[in-house]
N, C-alpha and C positions, 0 to 999 in steps of 0.2 A: 527918938531918930531922927524924924524927916529934917529937926533944923541940926545936926548935924549935918546931913547927908546938902543942904541949901550950904554949909559955911563950905566943908570940900570941896561943892562944885564952884565956890565963891573965889575957893585961893586955887582952886585949879583953876580958871580962866587968868586971876589977878598973876598969876604965877606962870603963865605959858609963854611968855621969852626969853625967861632963864629955863626954864625945861626943853625948847628949844634949844637953846645953845648947848644945855649939857652935855641934849642926846648926838650934836653935830661933833660936840670935840668927844665923845667916849664916839665914834667913828672913826672919826680921824686919827683916835690913840690907837683904834684896834689897827688899821692900816696899817699906825705906823711899825706897831709890831710885827707886822704880816712883812714890810716890807724891809726892815733887818732883821729879821729872819731870813728870808730868799738871796738878803747880801754877804750875810755871816758865811766866805769860802774856806767851801772843800777841794780835794784834792779828788782825783778820778780813782787813785790807788788804791787798796786798801788797807790803810795803816788802823794800827791801837790808838792811833792818833786824831784822825777824818773819824771812827765811830766814837770817841767821849767826842766832840765835836757834833756831831750830828744827831749825840741823844741826848746834853745838854742844848743844844737849838732846841730839839724839839719840848723837851721838859719845861725850858723858861720860858719858851712861847705861849704854850698850854697855860703855863701858871701867870703870866701877866695878862693875858687876856679875861681868866676870875677876875682876878683881884679889879683890873677894870670893870665889869662891871656891876661886883658888887659895888667900887664907890661910887659909881655913876646910880645906881639905883639906891644906894642910900641919898645922894646928895638933891635925886629928885623928891625924894619921902620925904624933906627936908623941906623942901622949898613950899611943898602942900599944905605942904600944918602938920607932919602926924611925926611925934617925940619916936626921934631915931633909937633915939639911950636907951627906953624905958619898951623901944620893940628888940632891941637888941639884946637886954635883962633876958625878957621873955623868951628866946629866939631858945637863951643861952638856958636855961630851965627848962625847955624842953629838950634840946638837945642831949642833954643831961640823959635824960631819962629813955632819951631814942638810942643816945651809947650801949648804956645796955644789953639791947637787941642786937645794935652794930660793931660787935667787937673782929668779927670776920673782916668789915673793909680798915677796923684801924689797923689792925694785921696786914693787910696789902699793903696799906698805905709807908708803912714800917719798912715792909722789908723790900717796899721799890728804894726807903731811900738810899738803905743799907747795899743796898744794889750801885746804883748811879754812884755813891758815896767811895765807893769798895773797889767802881768797876769792872765789878762780875763779868756781866757782858755788853753788849751796845748796839744797837741801827745795823743793821748789817751783817751781824756775827751767826754762822748757822751755832747753832745748840739743840740737846737732846735733853729734854729734861724728865725726870721724877725716871732714870734709868733706862734702861732698853726697853719696855717697855712702852715708852710714853713716848710723849708728841718730837716731832723733831722738825726743822726747818727753819725759816733764815730768819732775823729776826729785822719786822720791819715798821712794830712803832713800840713807846715802851717809856709808860711813864710813873707815875707813882703808884698810879690802882695794876693795873694790868700789860701782860707783855704779849702784845700780836706777832705768832710765827703765819710759815708762810712758806708751805709744802711743798713740794714740787709736784705739786698734782696741782699749785690753784688755790690750795682750801686754804682761808686763814682760821689760825686757833685763835682765839681770844681767852688766853688765859687768869685769873686772879693772882696775884703778886703771892699773897699771902697761901697762896697750895704747892708753891713749888715749893718742893723739899729741896730735891739735888740739879746742879745744872749741869753739861757736859757740856765744854764750850766744844769746836771744833775749829776753831779758827783764830786760833789768839796764839798770838807769836808764830808758829811757824807748825806742821803740818805735817804729817812721815807716811810714805805707803810700804805697804806692809803686800806685796804680792807673792803668792807661793803657787807655784808651777812645778807641774805633776812631769814626770817624764817613767817612759819604762826602764823597766827592771832591768831587756838588754842591751839597754843604752850604759856602754861605761859612765863614770860618774866623774873623768873628769871630760871630757866632750862635751857631756850637759854646763859642768858647769862654765870652760870654756866658752859656749854659743849663749850663755845666758851673762854670763859676766861681758858679754863683748855687747850685744845687744844694749845692754843698759849704760854702758859704754860711746856708745853711739851717741844714743837719745839723749846722753846728760854734754857731748857733744857739738849736739844740733843748735844751731842759731838761735830755732826760732824756739825751741826749750832751755836752752840752758840757761837765763835767768827768770826759772820758776829754780832752779834748783838752793843749797842753802848750799851744801855738800855732798860731794861724787858718792852716786849710787857705793850700797855696799854687797853683795853675795853672799850672803852666812854661812851657807853649805845646806846640810840633811838637815830638814825638820822633823820630817817623816818616810816613818817605812808603813804603805800604806798595802791595798791587795790585790792591785791596779798600778800602781806604781811607784817611784821613791821622788816626795815634793820636796823640789828647794826653794829656800826664802832666798831674796830680795827686798834688804832696807832703801828707799829713799829720803832724805832730808829735804821740804822742799817748802815753799812758799804758801802761807796759809793760805787755806779754799783753791789752793790747786793740785791736793794732791785724789782728785776724781779725776778729772783733764789727766794728768800723768798716767796712773792709771789705767787708763784707756788705754795708751796711748803706748805703753809699755806693751802688753798682755799683746793688743795688734799687731806688732815688730816680734813678738817673739811665736805667735801663730805665723806670719811669712817663712822670720825663720827657719821652723823645723818646716814648713812646705818645701824652703826654696834644701833642707837638709836631707828632702828626706824620710824625712820620721814621722811620725805622727804623736798627736799625745792622747796615752792613753787610757782609755776606756772599760771599764768591766764586760765580759763573756760571759760566753754560759757553754760549756760542751753537753753535747751530748751523744752519751753511748747509748747505742740500742742492742742487742745481743744478736748476733750471728745467726742463728741457729734456731728455728720456731718462735720467730718476735711476738709478743701475743697483743692485740688490740682489742684497748672500750669501748666498749657498742655505750650506747645513749642509754641504755638501758640498768648499765652495769655494768653486765658481766663481759667477761673475759673469751676469745674463741680464738684460735690460730690463726691468722691469716694467710693467706691463699696467693696472695698478690695477684689476683684478676681482678678488675673492678666488679662493681656491682651491674651486673642488669648484662652481664656483652657475653656473647653464646659465641660457645665452641664450634 
């Protein structure tokens, strides 16, 4: 055992220049990967092309870094006299044993591969994972194993790709604003439709917001008859990731238009009718007694 250690130490001293050169080449290769990845041009606008480029850039850069580090490790081991082929054979046998307990890792990688291949979603997309009760946020990082989501509060959610069953992409190709506006029952429907349609058309014609529309807004009409008012639905087909800002602006303008017209947005109300003759007041103990109309403790 001592002789083997002495031989290994001697080989290490003998291969020191080669090891240093390998280390320098590795550092240079890692720097080149980072430099080239940073030089890949990505437009500032949100589009499927930019999402695809940004996602592939991240995955390819991380894969190249891993390949460079493994190659450097194999070269260094070979320089100091360790049989890399035999070592790889032993590692493969160990990997076969470990694979039976790492099926979830294999599932993560396979799922991540098909996510990238089919461009299901990418970095910059806004997604909801595993239905309405799942996590939602912007895709901050994506590789073959995990997807990282950043929600509105800034929390980063790291999700193994194999645990993703369904993905709802809220920013793919186009989006739609669905705005339901309640109006009071005593307001004529034609007046309400004209008012809401006018606000929608004004928003569509605003130079600040017009470029965010893909189609003119459409007032569909009465969506529901509720207890407090009539619900009128308006839809707008817009650029991806613009639906939230447009929805807030539209609702703000609707409120201003209602105020300018002297109209109120309906809200739940309760009418309390008391009998005029001999009303009864419930006391704290649960008994009831006629109200005299004179405050307690007052003298005559």
